[in-house]
C-alpha positions as CSV (number, residue, x, y, z in Angstrom):
1,X,15.7,19.8,2.4
2,X,15.6,17.8,-1.5
3,X,19.1,16.1,-1.6
4,X,18.4,17.0,-5.8
5,X,15.7,19.1,-6.9
6,X,16.7,18.1,-10.5
7,X,15.7,14.4,-10.1
8,X,12.3,15.3,-7.9
9,X,9.1,15.7,-8.8
10,X,7.4,19.3,-9.1
11,X,5.1,17.6,-6.7
12,X,8.1,16.5,-5.1
13,X,9.6,19.8,-4.7
14,X,6.2,21.9,-3.5
15,X,5.7,19.3,-0.8
16,X,8.8,20.3,0.5
17,X,8.8,22.9,0.7
18,X,5.6,25.3,-0.5
19,X,7.2,28.1,-1.0
20,X,7.9,26.2,-4.6
21,X,3.9,26.4,-5.8
22,X,4.8,30.4,-6.2
23,X,7.7,30.0,-8.4
24,X,6.1,27.0,-10.8
25,X,2.7,29.5,-11.0
26,X,5.0,32.6,-12.1
27,X,6.4,29.6,-15.1
28,X,2.9,28.0,-15.3
29,X,4.1,24.8,-14.7
30,X,1.5,22.7,-13.3
31,X,2.7,21.0,-10.1
32,X,-0.6,19.3,-9.0
33,X,-2.6,17.6,-11.7
34,X,1.0,17.1,-13.3
35,X,3.2,17.2,-10.1
36,X,4.7,13.8,-11.2
37,X,7.0,15.0,-13.9
38,X,10.7,16.1,-13.4
39,X,11.7,19.8,-14.0
40,X,13.0,19.4,-16.6
41,X,10.5,17.6,-18.9
42,X,7.4,20.5,-17.9
43,X,10.2,22.8,-18.6
44,X,11.0,21.0,-22.1
45,X,6.7,20.8,-22.2
46,X,6.0,24.9,-22.1
47,X,9.4,25.7,-23.5
48,X,10.7,27.7,-20.3
49,X,14.6,27.9,-19.2
50,X,15.0,25.0,-17.5
51,X,18.2,26.5,-15.2
52,X,16.2,29.3,-14.7
53,X,13.7,27.5,-12.6
54,X,16.2,25.0,-10.8
55,X,18.2,28.0,-10.4
56,X,14.9,29.9,-8.3
57,X,13.7,26.7,-7.0
58,X,17.4,25.7,-5.3
59,X,17.7,29.8,-3.8
60,X,13.9,29.3,-1.8
61,X,15.4,25.8,-0.8
62,X,18.8,27.0,0.6
63,X,17.0,28.3,3.8
64,X,15.3,25.3,5.3
65,X,12.0,26.4,6.1
66,X,10.7,27.4,9.9
67,X,9.5,23.7,11.8
68,X,5.9,25.1,11.6
69,X,6.3,25.7,7.6
70,X,7.0,21.2,7.3
71,X,3.8,20.2,6.6
72,X,4.4,17.1,4.8
73,X,5.6,16.4,9.1
74,X,2.6,16.8,10.2
75,X,0.5,14.5,12.4
76,X,-3.1,14.3,10.4
């Protein structure tokens, strides 16, 4: 799990847990091409409630995914 979501980039969060992608899409936050931004910066750019986004992200990250869902740990 990411130590502090508030310090992570959008891409880092999605890499850690792919379910975060659905939340970013819900809010219209680009985690792909502009994934190198921190959540606060992305929210400020879109004038989105940062605390609401963080709350939803932390809610899904609390429950660690099954081992098969940890794509970033798979061997290529």
